[in-house]
N, C-alpha and C positions, 0 to 999 in steps of 0.2 A: 389389549394393553401393549404399550411400547416397551422397549428394552430399558428405558431410563426413568420413566415415570408412569403414573396411571392416567395420564391424559390420552385422548383418542389418537390413533395412528394418523400420520400426516395426510395420507390420502383421504381419510375420512374428514379431516379438518378442511381440506381443499374443497371437497364436495359440499360440505355443510355451508361454507362461506362463498361458494362459487368463485374460487380463486384460480382462474385460468392465467397462466403466465403471459405477460405482455412483452412482445419483442421491443416495443418502443421504450420500455423501461429497463431493457437489458436483463429481464428476469429469466432465470432458470432455477427451478425449485429443487433443492437437494432433499430427498425424502427418506434416505437411509439414516436412521438415528444412530446407528453404529458409526457412520462416517462423521456425522455432526459431532458426536462425542469425541471422536479422534481429533477433530479440529480444535474443539474446546480444550482437550488435554494438552495440546501443543502450546497453549498459553499459560500452562501451569507455572507457579502455583496460583490457583484461582481463589483460595480462601483469603478473605480480607481484601480482595481486588474489586475495583470498579471497572466494568467493561463497557466500552462504547461499541455498539454494533450498528453497522450500516445495512439497510435493506433486509430486515429479518424475514419479510414475506410471511409465510404461514408459521414461522417460529421454530423450525427444527433446531437450528443452532442456538437460538435463545433458550430453549428448553434444556439443551445439553449443558450450556453454561451455568444455568441455575441449578440443575440437578447435580452437577459436579462441584457445587459449592461457591460459585461467585457471590460475593456479598451483595452486589448491585449491578444491574444491567440497564444501561440507557440505550434504548432501541430507537433508531431514527428511521422512520418509514415514510416514503413519499406517496405510496399507493394507499389511498384511504380504504380500499376494499379489504386490506389486510388488518386494519386496526381492530375489528371485533375479534379476530382470532388471537391477536396479541393480548387483548383484554381478558380473554379466557385464561391465558397463561398467567397474567398478572394476578387474577383471582386465586389461582392455584399456589402462587408464590407471593403472599401478601407483603407489600412494602419493599419488594426487592427488584421489581421491574418498573422502570419509568419509560413510558411510551411517548415519543415525540413525533407528531405528524408534521414532517417538514422535509426540505430538500437538503441532503447532505452536502451538496456543493456550496451552499450558502450558510448552513446552520453551524454555529460555533458552540460546541458542548462545554467549553471551559467554564462559563458562568454556573453550570449545574454541578461542577466538581468542587467548588469552594476551595480551590487551591490544592486539592488532592490529585495525585497522579493517577493515571488510568492506563488501561490496555485497550487497544483497538483490535477487535476480532470480527471478521466479516467474510461472508461469501459475497464479494462485491459485484454489483451490476456491471457486466462487461463493458457497457458503453461509456461509463464514467470512471472506471477503475484506475486508469493511469493518471487521469487528472486529479483524482482524490489523493493518490499516493504522492504526486509531486507537491500538492498543497501541504501534506503532512511533512514532507522532507524539507520544505522551504520555510517552515514555521519559525518564527523568532520570538523570544530568544531561544538559544540552544544551550544545554539539553532541553528538549521540548516537554510539553505537558503530559505526554504518554511515555511509558517505559518499555513498551513492546508493541509490535504490530504483527498479527497473525492473519494473513489475508489470502483469499483465493483469487487467482488470475487465470487467464488463458495461459497455457504452457509457454507459448512464445513470449508473452510479456514477462512471465516468471524468469525465463532464461535471460532476458534483457536486464532484469533487476540485479541478478546475481553475477552477471558477466564481468570478467576482468580482462586486462590486456591480452591480446593475441587470441581471444576467443571470438568466434564469428558474431555472436550477439552483442558484443561490447559496443557501447555508444553513450550518448549523453545521459540516459537514465542510469546506466551502470555506474558512471562516474559520480553522479549526485548521490545515488543510493549507498554506494560503498564508501564514499567519503564520509558520510554522516552516520552510517549504520553498519553493523555486522549483519550480513544477509545469508540466507540459506533456503534452498528448496527442500521442504520436509518430505513431501510425498505427492503423488499424482492421483487424480480421480478421473475415472473413465467417463465418457459422455453418457453411458447407459445409466449412471447413477442419478441423472437429472431428469426432470420433467419441465419442458420438453428437452430431449437430449441436444446439447450443442454440437456443432460440427467439429469441435476440437477438444483435446484433452485439457483438463484443468490442473493447476498446481497450487499447493498451499505453501506460501512463502512466509518465513519469519524474519523480521527486521528488528534488531535491538539497537537503539541509539547509542552512539559512542559518546562518552562523557566529554571527551576532548578530541574532536576531529583535528586533522592537520590544519593549523591556522591559516586562513585566507578569507578574502571577501567573497561571500557566496555568489553575489551577482557577477563578479568578475569571473569566477570559476564557471558559472553557467554560460557566460558569453564566450569564453575560450572554448569550452566543450562544444557549444552550438556551432561556432565557426569551424572548428577542426573537423567535426563529424558532418557538417553541412556538405562538405565535399570529401567524403571519407576515402575515396580512391585516389585523391591527390596528395602530394607531399605537403608537409606543414608550411613550407615556404610559399606555397600557393594558397592553401586553404585558409591560412590565418591572415591573409591580406585584408579581409573584410573588417578586421578590427582597427584598421587605420594606423597601425604601428609596424615597425620592422619585424617580420616573422622570425628572422634569424636571431634577433635579440631575445625573443621569447623562448625559442628552442634552446639557445645557449643557457638561459636561466634554468631550464629543466635538465641540462646536461645531456641533451640529445642533439643529433644532427637534424638540420632542417629538411633533409631529404626523407626523413621518417614519415610514416602515415599515422593518423590519429589512433588507429586500432592497435598500434604497438606501444603506445605511451601509457605507463602506469598512472594511477591516480596521483601519486606523489609528483609526477611530472606535470600534470595538469594544475596541481596546486601551485607549483613553482612558477608556471607561466602566468597564473592568475595573480600571484603576488607581483611579478614583474610588470604586468599590465597595469595594475593599480599604481605602482610606483611611477611608471612612465606618465600616466594621466595626471597624477598628483603634481609631478614636476612641471607638466605642461600648463598647469593652472586650471 
């Protein structure tokens, strides 16, 4: 028996269903149910919550979410080999687990929510984790259809998500994530907790959407950040030239000198430059 329910241990589930992790799918199975329960608790309160889970695999996190009281879990699994294991969990928790055999990169769970807000909780496949996050951060309208993200990434990616100005990991992802959300690394998980063990430490990151991010056009913000960090070792007066406008004017709008580098500019500065860029282009017709 496991620590959270009377379903078989995950190693037995993996043997029973011949679930070897596939590198092509970015799979690393987390088999410690104490750790999956810790991830689930990070999304508290779970009662009355609908959870969208990406890549449940053999269902360790799925079981923790359900055992700890999630009203409903929508599990999106691309690997058809894992579906029978998830169906066993569904039978144990009647009417609370909805299994979707599909690709999280293209599947939109919103029609299944009927207007209800959800939480996204997942041990994300490493090979698509950043792409999925950017998709959730750029969803419109804002505030989004989810009210919390609790996600596992490689530690390096987690550091980029939470990074702010003057930190080494600060870049485009940190600007976008912290503009729209409050972010925090909650805890790390060692490679030895996974099968097979990845070569890197993992981090569980929580993102809570801001109801009212600093107002600006998201696409303009993304363009400014991409240009500035595209040549991150160069001064703004050089790196922002790719936008086709006077870099000095953008820097002045942010209240900074054009000799500054992107990594020293706070999010409020990027927002100010995005507003100025939008204004310039609007006036240019």
